[in-house]
VEXNUSE-206296 format. One record per residue (C-alpha): x, y, z; residue in one letter. Coordinates in steps of 0.001 Angstrom, whole numbers, padded with zeros to 6 digits, always signed. Example, Ala and Ser with C-alpha at 12.3 -4.5 7.8 and 13.67 -1.06 7.14 Angstrom:
! VEXNUSE-206296
+012300-004500+007800a;+013670-001060+007140s;
END
This chain:
! VEXNUSE-206296
-000064-000184-000070m;+001810+003179-001023p;+001936+006202+001054r;+002600+009897+000051f;+003195+012787+002216l;+002024+016321+001335t;+002891+019748+002467g;+000501+022746+001844d;+000373+026583+001648e;-000367+026816+005454l;+002348+024467+006696g;+000329+021368+007211n;+001697+017843+006516i;-000527+015195+005753k;-000298+011515+004618s;-002303+009958+001868v;-002248+006244+001636s;-003885+004151-001126y;-005092+000504-000608d;-006149-000818-004086p;-007708-003902-002363d;-009979-002152+000064a;-013523-001197-000507s;-014269+001742-002637p;-014972+004148+000349e;-011955+003008+002178n;-009262+002918-000608k;-007945+006503+000173l;-006963+007415+003649l;-006035+010963+004736l;-004425+011805+007920k;-003011+015077+009194t;+000522+014452+010778l;+001298+018076+011576h;-001097+021072+011863n;+000588+024353+010961g;-002379+026532+010391t;-001726+028732+013394l;+001463+030054+011771a;-000514+030828+008529g;+001086+031310+005025r;+004378+032481+006556a;+005149+028640+007145q;+003799+027559+003938g;+005774+024412+002907i;+007757+024825-000450q;+009771+021560-000172k;+009619+018208+001444l;+012368+015461+001547a;+012493+012070+003245m;+015071+009701+004071t;+015055+006114+002586t;+016415+004202+005662s;+015180+003761+009130s;+014372+005735+011327p;+012333+007814+008739t;+013270+011369+008937l;+011276+014196+007115l;+012849+017558+006163a;+010720+020520+005356s;+011479+023962+003901a;+009131+026797+004613h;+008180+030186+002943a;+009812+032244+005633d;+013334+030609+005299g;+012738+028176+008109t;+013841+024495+007775l;+012715+021578+009953c;+013823+018258+010569l;+011263+015776+012002k;+011292+012066+012919s;+008486+009748+011808l;+008267+007765+015011t;+005063+005855+014042g;+002743+005749+011146e;+000954+009056+012393d;+003502+010507+014684d;+005914+013388+013691l;+008350+014573+016405e;+010393+017646+015675q;+014225+017205+016130l;+015638+020345+014861h;+014807+023706+013485q;+017092+026323+011648w;+016851+029418+009436k;+018428+030123+006097e;+019951+033613+006941t;+020614+034542+003305r;+016703+033985+002515f;+014659+036935+001433k;+010937+037309+001174a;+010922+037410-002722d;+012733+034177-002827q;+011991+030312-002542s;+013484+027054-001947f;+014234+025212-005034v;+015785+022274-003645g;+015756+019919-000465l;+017420+016505+000073a;+017860+014484+003401a;+020153+011575+004121t;+020406+009998+007358q;+022754+012495+009136n;+022670+015386+006624t;+019965+017884+005084v;+020919+019892+001907y;+018921+023007+001058s;+019070+025504-001784c;+017332+028762-002439a;+016529+030572-005591s;+019191+032999-004885n;+021898+030182-004807g;+022199+029953-001107a;+023382+026484-000609l;+023334+024923+002987r;+024744+021520+004348r;+023219+020830+007808t;+024780+017981+009752s;+022282+016520+012140t;+024569+013849+013761s;+024813+015993+016874d;+021644+015481+018864e;+022174+019007+020580v;+022238+021229+017720s;+023088+020805+013953p;+026040+022193+012416t;+026086+024262+009082h;+028435+024596+006123t;+027445+027300+003594l;+027997+027327-000226g;+027167+029813-003052a;+025729+029066-006347l;+024482+031450-009260p;+021097+033124-008457s;+017912+032805-010458r;+017718+029051-009831l;+014567+027118-010608m;+015311+023568-009508d;+018102+021602-007541w;+018631+017837-007156r;+020810+015774-005222l;+022377+013009-007284g;+021497+009328-006707p;+024992+008574-005610d;+024901+011787-003099q;+028238+012664-004285e;+027014+015400-006861t;+024056+017759-007212f;+022613+019383-010222a;+020765+022631-010850y;+019266+024903-013512g;+017397+028088-013829g;+016546+031439-015643d;+019460+032244-017735e;+021343+029654-015671v;+022445+026559-017804e;+022048+022977-016319v;+025202+022293-014199s;+026592+019241-012127i;+028782+019941-009076w;+030856+017675-006747n;+029372+018123-003291i;+032483+018184-001255e;+034313+020519-003451r;+031419+022832-003707a;+031581+023528+000036f;+035351+023512+000180e;+035631+026374-002285s;+033208+028407-000270r;+034874+027936+003182s;+038512+028279+002225d;+037913+031507+000330g;+040174+030505-002470a;+037835+031324-005146a;+035615+034055-005918a;+031697+033466-005582s;+029815+032249-008531p;+028293+035842-008802g;+031687+037459-009285s;+032351+039530-012328k;+036032+038884-012288k;+035609+035846-014297r;+037295+036245-017656k;+035342+033606-019720k;+031701+032459-019185a;+032867+029018-020055e;+035018+028762-017003t;+033972+026170-014429l;+033488+027224-011017f;+035566+025537-008201p;+033560+022366-007327g;+031724+022496-010761e;+032276+019354-012877v;+030130+019856-016008w;+028081+022649-017456r;+025588+022271-020297a;+026022+024497-023543k;+023211+026439-025004n;+021433+025055-028001v;+022352+026500-031433a;+021066+029846-032553n;+017544+030042-034164d;+017015+030268-037899y;+017577+034096-037645l;+020973+033457-036203g;+019693+034800-032663l;+020822+033244-029369r;+017899+031283-027762q;+017087+032275-024263p;+017979+029955-021291i;+014781+029131-019078h;+015270+025882-017463n;+012306+025237-015080t;+012928+021765-013710c;+015450+018808-013958l;+015944+015396-012660t;+018684+012751-012900y;+018130+009820-015184m;+021383+007816-014359s;+020998+004649-011993p;+022915+004737-008607s;+025537+002313-009943s;+026767+004631-012722s;+029737+006637-011627s;+031219+007606-015016h;+028095+008486-016883q;+025491+011061-015824t;+022328+011833-017688q;+020099+014802-016912i;+016730+015627-017967l;+015594+019325-018153a;+012326+021047-018847g;+012113+024491-020052t;+009642+027519-020046r;+009124+026934-023786f;+007878+023507-023227g;+010872+021584-024468d;+012332+018378-022713l;+016232+018240-023139r;+018192+015214-022300r;+021935+015744-021449y;+024754+012848-021279d;+028023+014021-019809t;+029963+011629-021966r;+028409+013035-025249s;+029410+016693-024949g;+027603+019742-023373r;+024695+020189-025711r;+021557+018154-025511p;+021594+014510-027095v;+017955+014878-027347s;+015745+017927-027664d;+012065+017114-027691f;+010125+020384-028725k;+006727+021617-027432g;+006282+018732-024801v;+004742+021070-022167g;+001598+022671-023787k;+000449+025217-021343a;+003101+027609-020032g;+006155+025176-020349g;+007176+022131-018257v;+006448+022530-014554k;+007841+019212-013338s;+009441+016066-014561v;+010055+012807-012555e;+012113+009747-013498n;+009962+006620-014127g;+012752+004154-013637s;+011150+003141-010215v;+008406+001717-012278e;+010460-001350-013386h;+014115-001504-012477d;+015844+001337-010786p;+019324-000027-011756a;+018833+000754-015392v;+018147+004177-017071i;+014448+004491-017687s;+012930+005330-021131s;+009683+006579-019325q;+009192+009887-017492i;+006276+011653-015981f;+005782+015242-017073v;+003371+018184-015893s;+002989+021539-017465d;+001879+024853-016091q;-001670+023849-016820g;-003730+020659-016071t;-001810+018376-018246n;-000033+015202-016745v;+001360+012466-018857f;+003783+009565-019413a;+006504+010323-021939f;+008514+007755-023800d;+012068+008977-024398l;+012849+006480-026957r;+010633+008103-029507n;+009763+011464-028073g;+006172+010722-027837r;+003299+010990-025305v;+002450+007287-024178s;-000715+008378-022255y;-002172+011168-020336g;-004345+011669-017324y;-007943+013038-017595k;-010138+014817-015039g;-007435+017139-013628i;-009220+020498-013108s;-006402+022541-011473g;-002631+023430-012324a;-000423+020535-010893v;+002082+021663-008312n;+004062+018515-007822s;+004395+014870-008743l;+005793+011839-006810a;+006419+008336-008333v;+006071+004940-006570a;+005939+001560-008023p;+002841+001243-010138s;+001359+004391-008900f;+001847+008298-009402l;+000635+010964-007044a;+000008+014710-007926s;-001226+017713-006042v;-002793+020564-007715s;-004358+024062-007197l;-007859+022631-007034d;-006827+021376-003575r;-006918+017615-004627f;-004342+014923-004243t;-004884+012356-006854r;-003562+008852-007165i;-002875+007737-010661h;-002009+004082-012105s;+000941+003880-014117t;+002208+001104-016676f;+005771+000717-018261p;+006045+001720-021931p;+005669-000743-024803a;+008587-003181-025300t;+008840-002234-028883e;+009375+001362-029834v;+006510+002909-031543g;+004137+000261-030838k;+000847+001305-029494q;+000475+000923-025719q;-002377-001277-024525e;-002496-000316-020812e;-002808+003111-020034k;-002726+004828-016578g;-005733+006476-015147i;-006860+008691-012172v;-007603+005866-009524l;-008962+008196-006668d;-008617+011641-005384k;-009064+013396-001971v;-009953+016998-001223y;-007391+018556+000991m;-009064+021754+002111t;-005905+023853+001514t;-003818+023934-001570v;-001085+021418-001410p;+002329+022582-002725t;+004453+019373-002646i;+004141+015701-002569v;+006609+012821-001851v;+006602+009063-001676w;+007244+007589+001613d;+009558+004509+000583q;+009726+003312+004034n;+005897+002629+004207a;+006229-000211+001390m;+009186-001938+003087r;+007000-004238+005041n;+003688-004278+003378p;+002366-007327+004947h;+003233-006340+008628a;-000227-005180+009218n;-001769-007952+007259t;+000006-010573+009704k;-000965-008702+012718e;-004657-008614+011613d;-004539-012342+010719e;-003376-012957+014305g;-006071-011041+015833d;-008615-013154+013757v;-007248-016387+014851w;-007184-015071+018535e;-010935-014345+018244q;-011663-017650+016662m;-009975-019463+019583k;-011952-017362+022084r;-015162-018156+020313i;-014434-021949+020341e;-013602-021854+024026e;-016983-020229+024846r;-018890-022796+022771n;-017251-025537+024630q;-018122-024114+027916e;
END
């Protein structure tokens, strides 16, 4: 039974669980894990991140620059462990990236304020600061947790080594990325290992603007020499980069996002085998369109109907996809892998399985991987209760 956690505009954290085997009225279960309505929109959640190992930790980034780390001690219990503030955060900025490991939380704001927070000390966390270019739109931690990638408005897709990124900032040996002293725009920053190059000029010979809105890693965690990045743009294009094949996109799919460009893109590798590079991704635009996209032929495999609000966030789980949108609904979608043969029509297509009204506008959704690690635990407990009840009934009948 997959479970997703959502954050909303008022700072609430809720869980949405979907049980496909339950009765129609009990398939979807909504629970409030943290009530943040008293703080109002100032504590609105912009990003959520979860650890994938036990104990489960949940990091949240809020609209006022506050970051929190909580422990998910039970299915419904959130215990706050640490809270800190991004001191370089301003009112007109937002968090564009958040990642959590067992002892470290990484955060990145749109102004390039990068922070690494070590939570191994139970008393108070320790912080290391880094600086990236401003006007960022998205930031992602690599699957190997050794690199990160970002892109933004007039900011090309770039990959950095995590350790070197923070070393260059702390020792003061190099100028910050915003410095005007750089002689060449092609020069890599200290800690930067690869940067994309803008696509060729248009048919009039004019430079094409750079408007990266979102990105995701496509490489499996076992790949150390090859990194593939998929980026969406404000013009609705999807660009696939391979660091072994130069700096320009190896694939450039035009006009994928129909309404206002590409809003979010998520890797579909979790659908079949996370050890291989996926050919399927899930995309949403600035409108109400959510669809599965086949990278092999650059075509939409199938789309989801009945969404009446612009989609804010997507989260992929095995056989399921969750979306949250401005119409205040969280939706659970079914998913199917692409056809084995390229270009062959896909027989099984995903649909909207169920939806739940969230009262306030949800802003972000993440998949709770730990909730599926032991899916039969509750079932075994329930079976034990049934046998115990049958035993008691039999004893009563004998009396």
